[in-house]
C-alpha positions in Angstrom: 149.4 73.8 2.5 147.1 70.8 3.2 149.2 67.6 3.4 146.6 64.8 3.5 148.7 61.8 2.1 151.7 60.0 3.6 154.6 58.4 1.6 157.5 56.5 3.2 161.1 57.3 2.4 163.3 54.3 2.6 166.0 55.5 5.0 169.1 54.0 6.6 168.4 50.9 8.4 169.0 50.1 12.1 171.2 47.1 13.0 169.5 44.7 15.4 171.1 41.8 17.2 169.5 38.6 16.0 171.6 35.9 17.6 175.1 34.5 18.1 177.2 32.3 15.8 179.1 29.1 16.8 182.1 31.2 18.0 180.1 33.4 20.3 180.2 36.4 18.0 177.0 38.5 17.6 175.0 38.3 14.4 173.4 41.6 13.3 170.6 42.2 10.7 169.8 45.5 9.2 166.1 46.5 9.5 165.3 49.1 6.9 163.7 52.3 8.2 160.6 53.8 6.6 160.4 57.5 7.3 156.9 58.9 7.0 156.6 62.2 4.9 153.3 64.1 4.8 152.5 65.4 1.3 150.0 66.0 -1.5 150.3 63.7 -4.5 148.9 64.0 -8.0 149.4 62.1 -11.3 152.0 63.7 -13.6 153.6 63.1 -16.9 157.0 63.5 -18.5 155.5 66.0 -21.0 154.2 68.2 -18.2 157.6 68.1 -16.5 159.3 69.1 -19.7 156.8 72.1 -20.2 156.7 73.2 -16.5 160.3 72.6 -15.4 162.3 72.3 -18.6 163.6 68.8 -17.7 163.2 65.5 -19.5 162.5 62.8 -16.9 160.5 59.6 -16.5 157.7 60.5 -14.0 154.2 59.2 -12.9 153.5 61.4 -9.9 154.3 64.7 -8.4 154.5 65.3 -4.7 154.1 68.6 -2.8 155.7 68.6 0.6 157.5 70.8 3.1 161.2 71.2 2.5 163.1 68.1 3.5 166.8 67.6 2.8 166.4 63.8 2.9 164.5 63.9 -0.5 167.2 63.5 -3.1 167.5 62.1 -6.6 167.6 58.3 -6.7 166.1 57.8 -3.2 163.3 55.2 -2.9 159.8 56.1 -1.8 156.8 53.8 -1.0 153.3 54.9 -1.7 150.3 52.6 -1.5 152.5 49.6 -1.1 154.4 50.3 -4.4 158.0 51.4 -4.7 159.0 54.6 -6.6 162.3 56.3 -7.3 162.8 60.1 -7.0 163.6 61.5 -10.5 163.4 65.2 -9.8 163.4 67.6 -6.8 162.5 71.3 -7.1 163.3 73.4 -4.1 161.0 76.4 -3.7 161.0 78.8 -0.7 158.3 77.1 1.3 157.8 73.7 -0.3 159.4 71.0 -2.5 157.9 69.6 -5.6 159.2 66.0 -6.1 158.8 63.9 -9.2 158.7 60.1 -8.8 158.5 57.1 -11.2 157.4 53.6 -10.5 160.1 51.1 -10.0 160.4 48.2 -12.5 159.7 45.0 -10.8 
């Protein structure tokens, strides 16, 4: 499978020390992690998802990627500086097909 595109999964952040408060206690800030995932991506529609998979979901794109347990319903993905939410994950033997919809903003 040729995986020519990269999307970023918004993962658990890392806590970084940013300073100290007036009482000498450390102040931490969570820096969100962006996990790169190689994939192929194509435009997709809710009607195609209903015909192909038998599910009714809101979807704009379909990703093809290697199996990755981190891809779950409701997780956030970034593609071309836009945020998307995973609305469907189909686990096949050698690949995942992931349906995503654009976040309302």
